[in-house]
DSSP file (Angstrom, degrees, kcal/mol; ACC not computed):
  #  RESIDUE AA STRUCTURE BP1 BP2  ACC     N-H-->O    O-->H-N    N-H-->O    O-->H-N    TCO  KAPPA ALPHA  PHI   PSI    X-CA   Y-CA   Z-CA
    1    1 A M              0   0    0      0, 0.0     2,-0.3     0, 0.0     0, 0.0   0.000 360.0 360.0 360.0 127.8   41.0  -47.4  -14.3
    2    2 A A        -     0   0    0      1,-0.0     2,-0.4     0, 0.0     0, 0.0  -0.614 360.0-132.0 -84.8 145.6   40.7  -44.1  -12.5
    3    3 A Q        -     0   0    0     -2,-0.3     2,-0.3     1,-0.0    -1,-0.0  -0.784  19.9-130.7 -99.0 134.4   37.4  -42.9  -11.8
    4    4 A A        -     0   0    0     -2,-0.4     2,-0.4     1,-0.0    -1,-0.0  -0.606  15.4-139.5 -90.5 142.3   36.7  -39.3  -12.7
    5    5 A T        -     0   0    0     -2,-0.3     2,-0.6     2,-0.0    -1,-0.0  -0.815   7.1-142.1 -95.8 138.9   35.1  -36.9  -10.2
    6    6 A W        -     0   0    0     -2,-0.4    -2,-0.0     2,-0.0     0, 0.0  -0.861  14.1-172.6-105.8 126.5   32.6  -34.5  -11.1
    7    7 A N        -     0   0    0     -2,-0.6     3,-0.1     3,-0.0    -2,-0.0  -0.906  19.7-140.0-117.4 111.0   32.8  -31.1   -9.4
    8    8 A P        -     0   0    0      0, 0.0     2,-0.1     0, 0.0    -2,-0.0  -0.297  30.1 -96.4 -67.6 155.1   29.7  -28.9  -10.2
    9    9 A P        -     0   0    0      0, 0.0     2,-0.4     0, 0.0     0, 0.0  -0.399  40.2-129.4 -68.4 143.5   30.2  -25.3  -10.9
   10   10 A R        -     0   0    0     -2,-0.1     2,-0.2    -3,-0.1    -3,-0.0  -0.771  20.6-107.5 -99.2 143.9   29.7  -23.1   -7.9
   11   11 A A        -     0   0    0     -2,-0.4     2,-0.7     1,-0.1    -1,-0.1  -0.416  27.1-139.4 -71.6 136.2   27.5  -20.0   -7.9
   12   12 A V        -     0   0    0     -2,-0.2    -1,-0.1     0, 0.0     0, 0.0  -0.870  11.1-154.9 -98.8 115.9   29.4  -16.7   -7.7
   13   13 A V        -     0   0    0     -2,-0.7    -2,-0.0     1,-0.0     0, 0.0  -0.787  19.2-129.0 -89.3 115.4   27.7  -14.3   -5.4
   14   14 A P        -     0   0    0      0, 0.0    -1,-0.0     0, 0.0     2,-0.0  -0.277  24.5-110.3 -70.2 151.7   28.6  -10.8   -6.5
   15   15 A G        +     0   0    0      1,-0.0     2,-0.3     0, 0.0     0, 0.0  -0.314  56.5 127.6 -73.4 160.4   29.9   -8.5   -3.8
   16   16 A G        -     0   0    0     -2,-0.0     2,-0.3     0, 0.0    -1,-0.0  -0.961  59.5 -56.4 179.2-169.8   27.8   -5.6   -2.6
   17   17 A T        -     0   0    0     -2,-0.3     2,-0.2     1,-0.1     3,-0.0  -0.664  53.7-117.6 -90.4 152.6   26.3   -4.0    0.4
   18   18 A S        -     0   0    0     -2,-0.3     2,-0.6     1,-0.1    -1,-0.1  -0.534  34.0 -97.5 -89.4 157.5   24.1   -6.1    2.8
   19   19 A L        -     0   0    0     -2,-0.2     2,-0.2     4,-0.0    -1,-0.1  -0.637  42.6-160.8 -75.0 119.6   20.5   -5.2    3.4
   20   20 A R     >  -     0   0    0     -2,-0.6     4,-1.4     1,-0.1     3,-0.1  -0.553  32.4-111.0 -98.9 169.9   20.0   -3.2    6.6
   21   21 A A  H  > S+     0   0    0      1,-0.2     4,-2.1     2,-0.2     5,-0.1   0.804 117.7  58.1 -69.2 -31.6   16.9   -2.6    8.6
   22   22 A T  H  > S+     0   0    0      1,-0.2     4,-2.1     2,-0.2    -1,-0.2   0.882 101.9  54.2 -66.9 -33.1   16.9    1.1    7.5
   23   23 A D  H  > S+     0   0    0      2,-0.2     4,-1.6     1,-0.2    -1,-0.2   0.826 110.8  45.6 -72.7 -32.4   16.8    0.1    3.8
   24   24 A F  H  X S+     0   0    0     -4,-1.4     4,-2.2     2,-0.2    -1,-0.2   0.844 111.3  53.2 -79.1 -26.7   13.7   -2.1    4.6
   25   25 A A  H  X S+     0   0    0     -4,-2.1     4,-2.2     2,-0.2    -2,-0.2   0.877 107.7  50.8 -69.5 -34.5   12.2    0.8    6.6
   26   26 A D  H  X S+     0   0    0     -4,-2.1     4,-2.3     2,-0.2     5,-0.2   0.919 110.7  49.6 -64.1 -42.1   12.7    3.1    3.5
   27   27 A V  H  X S+     0   0    0     -4,-1.6     4,-2.1     2,-0.2    -2,-0.2   0.935 112.4  47.1 -58.8 -46.7   10.9    0.5    1.4
   28   28 A L  H  X S+     0   0    0     -4,-2.2     4,-2.5     1,-0.2    -1,-0.2   0.887 110.3  54.3 -66.5 -34.7    8.1    0.4    3.9
   29   29 A N  H  X S+     0   0    0     -4,-2.2     4,-1.8     2,-0.2    -1,-0.2   0.866 107.8  48.1 -65.7 -37.2    8.0    4.2    4.0
   30   30 A N  H  X S+     0   0    0     -4,-2.3     4,-2.6     2,-0.2    -2,-0.2   0.897 112.3  49.0 -71.7 -39.0    7.6    4.5    0.3
   31   31 A V  H  X S+     0   0    0     -4,-2.1     4,-2.4     2,-0.2    -2,-0.2   0.941 112.0  49.6 -64.1 -47.2    4.8    2.0    0.2
   32   32 A A  H  X S+     0   0    0     -4,-2.5     4,-2.1     1,-0.2    -1,-0.2   0.857 112.0  46.8 -61.6 -40.7    3.0    3.7    3.1
   33   33 A L  H  X S+     0   0    0     -4,-1.8     4,-3.1     2,-0.2     5,-0.4   0.964 111.8  51.9 -66.6 -54.0    3.2    7.1    1.4
   34   34 A F  H  X S+     0   0    0     -4,-2.6     4,-2.4     1,-0.2    -2,-0.2   0.873 111.8  45.6 -52.0 -44.2    2.1    5.6   -1.8
   35   35 A L  H  X S+     0   0    0     -4,-2.4     4,-2.0     2,-0.2    -1,-0.2   0.907 113.0  49.7 -68.5 -41.8   -1.0    4.0   -0.2
   36   36 A I  H  X S+     0   0    0     -4,-2.1     4,-1.7     1,-0.2    -2,-0.2   0.969 116.2  44.1 -60.8 -52.7   -1.9    7.2    1.8
   37   37 A F  H  X S+     0   0    0     -4,-3.1     4,-2.1     1,-0.2    -2,-0.2   0.905 113.0  49.2 -60.0 -40.4   -1.6    9.2   -1.4
   38   38 A A  H  X S+     0   0    0     -4,-2.4     4,-2.9    -5,-0.4    -1,-0.2   0.874 107.9  56.1 -66.2 -34.5   -3.5    6.7   -3.5
   39   39 A S  H  X S+     0   0    0     -4,-2.0     4,-2.0     2,-0.2    -1,-0.2   0.835 106.0  49.7 -66.9 -34.5   -6.2    6.6   -0.9
   40   40 A V  H  X S+     0   0    0     -4,-1.7     4,-2.1     2,-0.2    -2,-0.2   0.948 111.8  48.2 -66.4 -51.2   -6.7   10.4   -1.1
   41   41 A I  H  X S+     0   0    0     -4,-2.1     4,-2.6     1,-0.2    -2,-0.2   0.924 112.6  49.7 -63.6 -44.8   -7.0   10.3   -5.0
   42   42 A I  H  X S+     0   0    0     -4,-2.9     4,-2.7     1,-0.2    -1,-0.2   0.925 111.3  46.4 -59.2 -44.2   -9.5    7.4   -4.9
   43   43 A V  H  X S+     0   0    0     -4,-2.0     4,-2.2     2,-0.2    -1,-0.2   0.830 112.6  50.9 -70.2 -29.4  -11.7    8.9   -2.4
   44   44 A V  H  X S+     0   0    0     -4,-2.1     4,-3.0     2,-0.2     5,-0.3   0.956 113.5  45.7 -64.2 -52.6  -11.7   12.3   -4.3
   45   45 A I  H  X S+     0   0    0     -4,-2.6     4,-2.7     1,-0.2    -2,-0.2   0.926 113.4  48.5 -56.0 -51.8  -12.5   10.5   -7.5
   46   46 A F  H  X S+     0   0    0     -4,-2.7     4,-2.9     2,-0.2    -1,-0.2   0.898 110.2  52.2 -51.1 -49.3  -15.3    8.4   -5.9
   47   47 A I  H  X S+     0   0    0     -4,-2.2     4,-2.2     2,-0.2    -2,-0.2   0.960 113.5  44.3 -55.9 -55.9  -16.8   11.6   -4.3
   48   48 A I  H  X S+     0   0    0     -4,-3.0     4,-2.4     1,-0.2     5,-0.3   0.920 113.8  49.6 -55.4 -46.5  -16.9   13.4   -7.6
   49   49 A W  H  X S+     0   0    0     -4,-2.7     4,-2.1    -5,-0.3    -1,-0.2   0.912 111.8  46.3 -63.2 -43.5  -18.2   10.5   -9.4
   50   50 A A  H  X S+     0   0    0     -4,-2.9     4,-2.4     2,-0.2    -1,-0.2   0.806 113.1  52.3 -72.6 -26.0  -21.0    9.8   -6.9
   51   51 A G  H  X S+     0   0    0     -4,-2.2     4,-2.0     2,-0.2    -2,-0.2   0.899 110.6  46.0 -68.9 -43.3  -21.8   13.6   -7.0
   52   52 A I  H  X S+     0   0    0     -4,-2.4     4,-2.1     2,-0.2    -2,-0.2   0.912 116.0  47.5 -69.1 -47.1  -22.1   13.6  -10.7
   53   53 A T  H  X S+     0   0    0     -4,-2.1     4,-1.3    -5,-0.3    -2,-0.2   0.916 112.1  48.5 -56.8 -49.4  -24.2   10.5  -10.5
   54   54 A Y  H  X S+     0   0    0     -4,-2.4     4,-0.7     1,-0.2    -2,-0.2   0.862 112.5  48.7 -63.3 -38.3  -26.4   11.8   -7.9
   55   55 A T  H  < S+     0   0    0     -4,-2.0     3,-0.3     1,-0.2    -2,-0.2   0.857 114.7  43.8 -71.8 -37.9  -26.9   15.1   -9.8
   56   56 A A  H  < S+     0   0    0     -4,-2.1    -1,-0.2     1,-0.2    -2,-0.2   0.651  96.9  79.5 -81.8 -17.4  -27.8   13.4  -13.0
   57   57 A A  H ><  +     0   0    0     -4,-1.3     3,-1.6     1,-0.2     2,-0.5   0.918  66.9 173.3 -58.7 -48.5  -30.1   10.7  -11.2
   58   58 A G  T 3<  -     0   0    0     -4,-0.7    -1,-0.2    -3,-0.3    -2,-0.1  -0.610  69.2 -19.6  70.7-124.8  -32.9   13.3  -11.0
   59   59 A A  T 3  S+     0   0    0     -2,-0.5     2,-0.8     4,-0.0    -1,-0.2   0.456 102.8 118.3-100.5  -1.7  -36.0   11.4   -9.6
   60   60 A D    <>  -     0   0    0     -3,-1.6     4,-1.9     1,-0.2     3,-0.3  -0.548  49.4-161.8 -68.9 108.0  -34.8    7.9  -10.4
   61   61 A Q  H  > S+     0   0    0     -2,-0.8     4,-2.1     1,-0.2     5,-0.2   0.822  86.5  56.8 -63.1 -35.8  -34.5    6.2   -7.1
   62   62 A T  H  > S+     0   0    0      2,-0.2     4,-1.9     1,-0.2    -1,-0.2   0.900 108.7  46.4 -60.5 -42.9  -32.2    3.4   -8.4
   63   63 A K  H  > S+     0   0    0     -3,-0.3     4,-2.1     2,-0.2    -1,-0.2   0.829 111.9  50.9 -71.5 -36.6  -29.7    5.9   -9.7
   64   64 A V  H  X S+     0   0    0     -4,-1.9     4,-1.6     2,-0.2    -1,-0.2   0.877 110.9  47.7 -68.8 -35.8  -29.8    7.8   -6.4
   65   65 A K  H  X S+     0   0    0     -4,-2.1     4,-2.2     2,-0.2    -2,-0.2   0.866 112.1  52.1 -68.0 -37.0  -29.2    4.5   -4.4
   66   66 A A  H  X S+     0   0    0     -4,-1.9     4,-2.7     1,-0.2    -2,-0.2   0.941 110.6  47.1 -71.6 -43.7  -26.4    3.7   -6.8
   67   67 A A  H  X S+     0   0    0     -4,-2.1     4,-1.5     2,-0.2    -1,-0.2   0.803 112.5  47.8 -68.2 -32.7  -24.8    7.1   -6.2
   68   68 A K  H  X S+     0   0    0     -4,-1.6     4,-2.2     2,-0.2    -1,-0.2   0.886 112.8  49.9 -76.6 -37.8  -25.1    7.0   -2.4
   69   69 A D  H  X S+     0   0    0     -4,-2.2     4,-3.4     1,-0.2     5,-0.2   0.940 110.2  50.7 -64.2 -44.3  -23.6    3.4   -2.5
   70   70 A R  H  X S+     0   0    0     -4,-2.7     4,-1.8     1,-0.2    -1,-0.2   0.884 110.5  48.3 -68.1 -30.8  -20.7    4.5   -4.6
   71   71 A L  H  X S+     0   0    0     -4,-1.5     4,-2.1     2,-0.2    -1,-0.2   0.895 113.6  47.5 -69.1 -38.0  -20.0    7.4   -2.2
   72   72 A K  H  X S+     0   0    0     -4,-2.2     4,-2.6     2,-0.2     5,-0.2   0.958 113.8  48.1 -63.8 -49.5  -20.2    5.0    0.8
   73   73 A Q  H  X S+     0   0    0     -4,-3.4     4,-2.4     1,-0.2    -1,-0.2   0.835 109.2  52.8 -61.0 -36.4  -17.9    2.5   -1.0
   74   74 A G  H  X S+     0   0    0     -4,-1.8     4,-2.2    -5,-0.2    -1,-0.2   0.879 113.7  42.8 -66.7 -43.7  -15.4    5.2   -2.0
   75   75 A I  H  X S+     0   0    0     -4,-2.1     4,-2.0     2,-0.2     5,-0.2   0.906 114.9  48.4 -76.0 -37.3  -15.0    6.5    1.6
   76   76 A I  H  X S+     0   0    0     -4,-2.6     4,-2.7    -5,-0.2    -2,-0.2   0.932 113.8  48.1 -63.8 -47.2  -14.9    3.0    3.1
   77   77 A G  H  X S+     0   0    0     -4,-2.4     4,-2.5     1,-0.2     5,-0.2   0.929 112.7  48.7 -64.1 -46.6  -12.3    1.9    0.5
   78   78 A G  H  X S+     0   0    0     -4,-2.2     4,-2.2     2,-0.2    -1,-0.2   0.838 109.4  50.5 -57.8 -34.9  -10.2    5.0    1.1
   79   79 A L  H  X S+     0   0    0     -4,-2.0     4,-3.3     2,-0.2    -2,-0.2   0.900 110.3  51.2 -65.6 -45.7  -10.3    4.6    4.9
   80   80 A I  H  X S+     0   0    0     -4,-2.7     4,-2.6    -5,-0.2    -2,-0.2   0.958 112.9  44.2 -57.0 -47.8   -9.2    1.0    4.5
   81   81 A I  H  X S+     0   0    0     -4,-2.5     4,-1.8     2,-0.2    -1,-0.2   0.870 115.5  49.0 -67.0 -32.7   -6.2    1.9    2.3
   82   82 A F  H  X S+     0   0    0     -4,-2.2     4,-2.6    -5,-0.2    -2,-0.2   0.915 110.6  51.5 -68.6 -38.5   -5.4    4.9    4.6
   83   83 A G  H  X S+     0   0    0     -4,-3.3     4,-2.1     2,-0.2    -2,-0.2   0.910 109.1  48.6 -59.2 -45.5   -5.6    2.6    7.5
   84   84 A I  H  X S+     0   0    0     -4,-2.6     4,-2.4     1,-0.2     5,-0.2   0.933 112.2  50.6 -62.8 -45.1   -3.2    0.0    5.8
   85   85 A G  H  X S+     0   0    0     -4,-1.8     4,-2.6     1,-0.2    -2,-0.2   0.912 109.2  50.9 -58.8 -47.0   -0.7    2.9    5.1
   86   86 A T  H  X S+     0   0    0     -4,-2.6     4,-2.0     1,-0.2    -1,-0.2   0.863 110.5  48.3 -67.6 -34.1   -0.9    4.1    8.6
   87   87 A I  H  X S+     0   0    0     -4,-2.1     4,-2.3     2,-0.2    -1,-0.2   0.917 110.9  49.4 -66.6 -41.3   -0.1    0.7    9.9
   88   88 A I  H  X S+     0   0    0     -4,-2.4     4,-2.7     2,-0.2    -2,-0.2   0.923 112.7  50.6 -64.4 -46.8    2.9    0.2    7.5
   89   89 A E  H  X S+     0   0    0     -4,-2.6     4,-2.2     1,-0.2    -1,-0.2   0.872 107.3  52.0 -60.0 -40.9    4.1    3.6    8.6
   90   90 A T  H  X S+     0   0    0     -4,-2.0     4,-1.6     2,-0.2    -1,-0.2   0.897 109.4  49.5 -61.4 -48.4    3.8    2.6   12.2
   91   91 A I  H  X S+     0   0    0     -4,-2.3     4,-2.4     2,-0.2    -2,-0.2   0.928 109.6  53.5 -60.9 -46.4    5.9   -0.6   11.6
   92   92 A R  H  X S+     0   0    0     -4,-2.7     4,-2.7     1,-0.2     5,-0.2   0.929 106.4  50.5 -58.2 -44.0    8.5    1.6    9.8
   93   93 A I  H  X S+     0   0    0     -4,-2.2     4,-2.0     1,-0.2    -1,-0.2   0.866 111.6  49.4 -52.9 -39.2    8.8    3.9   12.8
   94   94 A F  H  < S+     0   0    0     -4,-1.6    -1,-0.2     2,-0.2    -2,-0.2   0.828 110.3  50.5 -71.1 -34.4    9.3    0.8   15.0
   95   95 A I  H  < S+     0   0    0     -4,-2.4    -2,-0.2     1,-0.2    -1,-0.2   0.954 112.8  44.6 -67.3 -50.2   11.9   -0.6   12.8
   96   96 A Q  H  < S+     0   0    0     -4,-2.7    -2,-0.2     1,-0.3    -1,-0.2   0.887 134.8  12.9 -58.1 -43.0   13.9    2.5   12.6
   97   97 A N    ><  -     0   0    0     -4,-2.0     3,-1.8    -5,-0.2     4,-0.3  -0.720  63.2-176.6-143.9  86.7   13.7    3.3   16.3
   98   98 A P  G >  S+     0   0    0      0, 0.0     3,-0.6     0, 0.0     4,-0.1   0.782  86.6  57.5 -57.2 -28.6   12.4    0.3   18.5
   99   99 A N  G >  S+     0   0    0      1,-0.2     3,-1.6     2,-0.1     4,-0.2   0.602  81.0  93.7 -85.6 -12.6   12.5    2.5   21.7
  100  100 A Y  G X  S+     0   0    0     -3,-1.8     3,-0.6     1,-0.3    -1,-0.2   0.849  88.3  40.7 -44.8 -44.4   10.2    5.1   20.1
  101  101 A F  G <  S+     0   0    0     -3,-0.6    -1,-0.3    -4,-0.3    -2,-0.1   0.496 109.8  60.0 -89.4  -3.0    7.1    3.7   21.6
  102  102 A F  G <         0   0    0     -3,-1.6    -1,-0.2     1,-0.2    -2,-0.2   0.112 360.0 360.0-117.9  20.3    8.5    2.8   25.0
  103  103 A Y    <         0   0    0     -3,-0.6    -1,-0.2    -4,-0.2    -2,-0.1   0.383 360.0 360.0 -82.8 360.0    9.6    6.2   26.3
């Protein structure tokens, strides 16, 4: 009696272009630009929100403190997001041209 052999089906990988470092750099560029743009919008929203809260607080010191804290948190958060975007942008520049920093 002959023994049957089992041949599992093989995965077919579709043809296409390979991923290049410049493609990865383009993705990093888009992420960095989005983060920088988002940080500006967030900071502006928090500054306006804090200003409205501060104006509406009157003599209530808890609301004044909350408005000042909101302003501080918005600026710090925006700076963090802006910093991350700047770091990603720096990595993108290094990927596209590794000799850029060493001239």
